[in-house]
C-alpha positions in Angstrom: 31.9 20.0 -14.8 30.2 16.7 -13.7 28.8 14.2 -16.2 26.1 11.8 -15.1 26.4 8.3 -16.6 23.5 6.1 -15.6 21.5 3.1 -16.8 17.8 2.4 -16.0 15.9 -0.9 -15.6 12.5 -2.0 -14.8 12.2 -4.5 -11.9 11.4 -8.2 -12.3 10.3 -8.8 -8.7 10.4 -7.4 -5.1 13.5 -9.3 -3.9 15.3 -6.0 -3.6 12.9 -4.9 -0.8 14.6 -7.0 1.9 15.9 -4.5 4.5 15.3 -1.6 2.1 14.8 1.8 3.6 13.4 4.6 1.5 13.5 8.4 1.5 10.7 10.6 0.1 11.5 12.8 -2.9 9.4 15.5 -4.6 10.6 17.0 -7.8 9.3 19.2 -10.5 10.6 20.8 -13.8 10.8 24.5 -14.5 12.1 23.5 -18.0 12.1 20.2 -19.7 13.3 20.2 -23.3 15.4 17.8 -25.3 18.5 20.1 -25.0 18.2 20.8 -21.2 16.2 20.4 -18.1 16.0 22.5 -15.0 14.7 20.6 -12.0 13.8 21.4 -8.4 13.9 18.6 -5.9 13.2 18.2 -2.2 14.7 15.3 -0.2 13.6 15.3 3.5 14.6 18.8 4.8 16.9 19.8 1.8 16.2 21.5 -1.5 18.2 21.2 -4.7 18.3 23.0 -8.1 19.6 20.7 -10.9 20.5 21.7 -14.5 21.1 18.9 -17.0 22.3 19.3 -20.6 21.7 17.2 -23.7 23.0 13.7 -23.4 25.7 12.1 -25.6 25.2 8.3 -25.4 24.7 7.4 -21.7 26.4 10.7 -20.5 25.2 14.2 -20.0 26.4 17.2 -18.2 24.8 17.8 -14.8 25.1 20.7 -12.3 23.4 20.4 -8.9 23.2 23.0 -6.1 21.6 23.0 -2.7 19.0 25.7 -2.1 16.9 26.5 0.9 14.0 24.1 1.5 11.5 27.0 1.7 12.7 28.2 -1.8 12.5 24.7 -3.2 8.9 24.3 -2.0 7.9 27.7 -3.4 9.4 26.8 -6.8 7.7 23.4 -6.8 4.3 25.0 -6.1 4.6 28.1 -8.3 7.2 27.6 -11.1 7.2 23.9 -11.9 5.1 22.0 -14.5 2.4 19.9 -12.9 2.1 17.2 -11.7 5.0 17.2 -9.3 6.8 13.8 -9.2 6.6 12.0 -5.9 8.6 8.9 -5.2 10.3 6.9 -2.5 14.0 6.3 -3.3 15.7 3.2 -2.0 19.4 2.6 -2.1 20.5 -1.1 -2.4 24.2 -2.2 -2.3 25.0 -5.0 -4.7 28.5 -6.2 -5.8 30.3 -2.9 -5.0 27.6 -0.6 -6.6 24.7 1.3 -5.1 21.5 0.9 -7.0 18.8 3.5 -6.6 15.3 2.2 -6.9 12.5 4.8 -7.4 9.0 3.7 -6.4 6.8 6.3 -7.9 3.6 7.6 -6.2 0.8 9.9 -7.2 0.2 10.2 -10.9 3.0 7.6 -11.6 2.0 5.1 -8.9 2.9 1.5 -9.9 6.1 2.4 -11.7 9.4 1.1 -10.3 12.7 2.0 -11.9 16.2 0.9 -10.8 19.2 3.1 -11.7 22.9 2.6 -11.5 25.4 5.4 -11.9 28.7 4.5 -13.6 32.1 6.1 -13.9 32.3 5.3 -17.6 29.9 4.2 -20.3 31.8 1.0 -20.7 32.0 0.1 -17.0 31.1 -3.5 -16.3 28.7 -4.4 -13.5 26.8 -7.5 -12.4 23.0 -7.3 -12.7 21.0 -8.4 -9.7 18.4 -11.1 -10.3 15.6 -8.6 -9.5 16.4 -6.5 -12.6 14.2 -6.6 -15.6 14.2 -4.9 -19.0 16.7 -2.1 -19.6 14.9 1.2 -20.4 17.9 3.5 -20.5 17.2 4.9 -23.9 13.4 5.0 -23.7 12.3 8.6 -23.2 9.0 7.6 -21.6 11.0 6.7 -18.4 12.8 10.0 -18.1 11.6 11.8 -15.0 10.9 14.9 -17.0 8.7 12.8 -19.4 6.8 11.3 -16.4 5.9 14.8 -15.3 4.4 15.5 -18.7 2.9 12.1 -19.4 2.4 10.2 -16.1 2.5 6.5 -16.0 -1.2 6.3 -15.2 -2.0 7.7 -18.7 0.0 5.1 -20.6 -3.0 2.8 -21.0 -1.3 -0.6 -21.0 0.9 -0.6 -18.0 4.4 -2.1 -18.6 5.8 -4.6 -16.2 9.0 -6.5 -16.6 
C-alpha cells in the first residue's frame, strides 16, 4: 500500500515560472467524501483511476492505476461530478525536491497551488522564496472540494 504525504502552499509570486513547462490535466470525482475519494484523471494521452482513503495527519492511503484514455474520457463525461477540474501542472526542481505547481483553469481560474510530496511527515525541506501561505490542512484547497465549490464562487479571492 502506498501512502501519499504532501504539503500544499499558495504562491507569493511568479518567480517559479522561469523555464517552467506545464502539462494539461483534467480530473473529476466519481466519489468525494471525507472518508474516501475516487478520481479519474487524464494527463496527455494517459488515463488514471485513483482511490484515496481518509488521511491521518499529512498521510493518506492512495492507490492509482492506469486505465485506457477512452475509458477515462467516458468516465469524466458520464460518471464524474461537474465541473471537471482543468489545470496545467508544472514540475519545478528545488534543493533536491520536485515541486508540483497547479495552475487551475476553467471554474478555478486564478488559483495557483504548489505541492511537495515527502517520504515522511517530519521530513525537512527548504522553502523556495516564491512560496506563500501553507494551506495543507484547509479543505477548501482539496481538489475534490474545488470540484464542488470552485474558486470563482469563493467571493473574496485569496492570494498569498
